[in-house]
N, C-alpha and C positions, 0 to 999 in steps of 0.2 A: 440637596442631592446633587452629587457631581455629574458631569456629562457621561463619564464611562458608567457610572451606576444606573442613570436613565437608559443609556443604550443596552446594558445587560438586562435590564428590566423589561424592556419592550421586545427582545429578539424572540421570545416563544421557546418551543421545545426543540431547538435546534443546536447543532454544535457549533462553537465559535472558531474551532480549528480542527484538522484532520491530520492524521499521520498517514501519508498515502503510500509507504514503501521505501526501498524495494523489499520484498521477501528475502529473509536470511540475510539483511544487511544490518540489523540491529533494532529493528522497530519494535521488538517485543521488551527489550531491555529500556528502551526509551519509554515506551508505554508505562511500564511498571515504575520507572523512576518519577514521571510526570504525575502518575495517579496518587503518588503518596504526598503529593504538594497540597497543602491546605486551600490554596487558591483555586485549584483546578478540579474538576469533576470528569472522570473517566466513565464512558458507557459500561453498564455492568456485563455486556456482551462484547468481547473482544473480536474484531473483525466481523462486523456484521454484514458487510458486502453489499450493503443497501443500493449504492450507485453503480454497481455493476449491472443490475437489473432493475431499476426502480419500478415499483408497482407491477412487476412481472414475475412470476415464478421462474427459477432457473430453467433453461432449456435442457431437458433430459439428453439431448443429442449433444450437448457440450460437456456432459458429465460422465463419460463412459470408461474412464481409466479406473484403476484398481482402488477402491474406496471413495470414488468420487460421489457416487449417489447418496452415500451417508453424509458426506460432507454438505452436500447441497441442501439437505433437510434443515440444516442449522442456519441457512441464510435467513436475514432479516429483510424481506422484499417489500412487505407492505409499508406504506408511508406512515400510517397511524402507529404501527409497531416500531418504527424507527424512531419517531418522535417520543415515542413513550420511554426510549432508553434515557433521555435526558430530563424526564419530567421530575426526577427527585433530586436534582441539583440543587445545593443550597443556594440562597439568594447571593448574587455578587461573584459567584465562581463563573471561572471559564470552562465551558463544556467542550469534551473532545471524544473522538473514536479512533481506532486505528484500523485500517483495512489497506495491508501493503500492497494489494493489487491495483489500487486505484492510479498509482504512478504508471504502470503498464497499460492499463485499459484506456485507450483514447476515447471510446464511447463514453466512458463514465466523466470525462472532463466537461463537456458541454451542460450534462446534468447537474454537475456540482455547481457550475458558473450560474445556472438559471435558478436553482433552489437555494443556493448558498452564496449570494453575490458579495457579501463581506467577508467571506471565510479565509482563514489563513491555512496554507498548506505546508506541511513539514515533510521533506523528502530525505531520507537516509539513503546515500549511494555508496556502492562498495565495488572494489575490483570485480570485472564480471567473471573471471575464471574462479576466484576464491568464493564468490556468491554461488556460482552453478554447482561447484563441488559441496558446498554446504547443503544446498538444495537436495542434491542427489544423496547425500549421506543422511539427511533427514528422513527421506522416503525409504532409503535402503534399511536404516535401523528400525523403522516403523513396520517392516516386512511387507510393503507395499510395492517397492521397486523390483521388478523381476530380472532386471539386468546387472549382474555383479561388476561389470566393467563401466567405469564412468565414461570414458570416450565413447564406447558403443552406445551407452544411453543417450549421449548427446546426438550421436548420429541417427539414431532412431526418432528424433524429435519432429521431423517433418511428417513422418507417417503417423505419429502418435496425434498431432495437431489434425491431421486429416481423419484419423479415426475418432475424433471428438473428446480426446482426453482433456481433463480440466487444466486451467491456466498454470497450476503448481507444477505441472510436468515439463513447462517449458524452461528447462534449465538455462538456455542460451538467451532466449527471447526475453525472459524477466530481467536479465542483466544487461539488456540494452534499452530498458525502459520503455519498450514499445516493440511493435513488430518489425522484425529485421531479417537480412538474409541469411537464414540459418544455413543453408547449403554452403555459402561461402566460409562461415565460420568454422565448420565442422570439417572442411576439406583440407585444411592446413594447419599452421602453427596458430594456437589461440593468442589473441593479443590482449594487452592489459594496459593499465596507465592512459596513454593517449585515446585509446578506444573508448574507455569510460568517460573521459572529458567530452569526446566527440558525441557520445550517445546522449549524455545529459544535455549537452547545447542543442541538439536537436529536439529534445522533448521539451525544454524550456521554450523553444521558438513555438512549438505548439500549443502551449499554455498562453503565450503572448497573443497568438491569433484570436483565442477566444476571450482575451481580458483577463487573464489570471496570473500572467508572468509576475506581477507585483506582489501577489499573494504567496508565492512558492519561496520557501527558505530551505535550501539544500544544506545537508550535514554530511561530513564524511564518516564512514563507518568506525574508523578508529578513534575519532573523537567522542562518539557516542558511548564507547567503552569507558569513558571517564564520566560516569553517571552525574555525580554531583554537580560537576563543572558544566557538562551539558545542559542539566536541569536549570541551573542559575541562568544560563545564558538565554535559553529559550523562553523562561518565565519572564525574563526582564524584556525580551523582545515582543512578546505578546501582550505584555499589560499595558 
């Protein structure tokens, strides 16, 4: 038995890597591409969100936006239920799940480091304006977003956060990969490019502080669009 096979056999019902975000940056396309690979096993529930509130039911006070309460009922928050997601993985495969809010949620990072000390983390990053507009379009098309103007919806973000709307309503915040000065962003011209790089650098430093920096693999949104090429590169890196 090889060292890799021995490691895979001893790891129990836990994921070997996580796709941690960002929402609307290509994580679903990447999840589907990787799930089709014979050496990988995708959790049957996409976005279990376990590390957002491990072993705790989602707080209703943070699920007060349109459709939030229904979404919260789908969370996998019990550890036994979470580990059951990976129990059917064939021997020798690498297990994974995709919850794009992990990148944004700083509270999830120490939980991941504690429960999965050897995990690899895949982060897909995107221009924050493109990501925010895609996020707004998604909720508007679903009939959940009550504001027909994108910029106005962005300006409403601070009061929506204060009112307890769920993370998916944070059009600007999610694109900065963590809590940011929302008021400064909506007060003037939206920034792209350099802002994306700076935001990612800050988040990488947070991972470094808890010992996870070496586990994170960032990929650009436009690269993930090339599904086969992205899948080959990621599988080679994980194997």
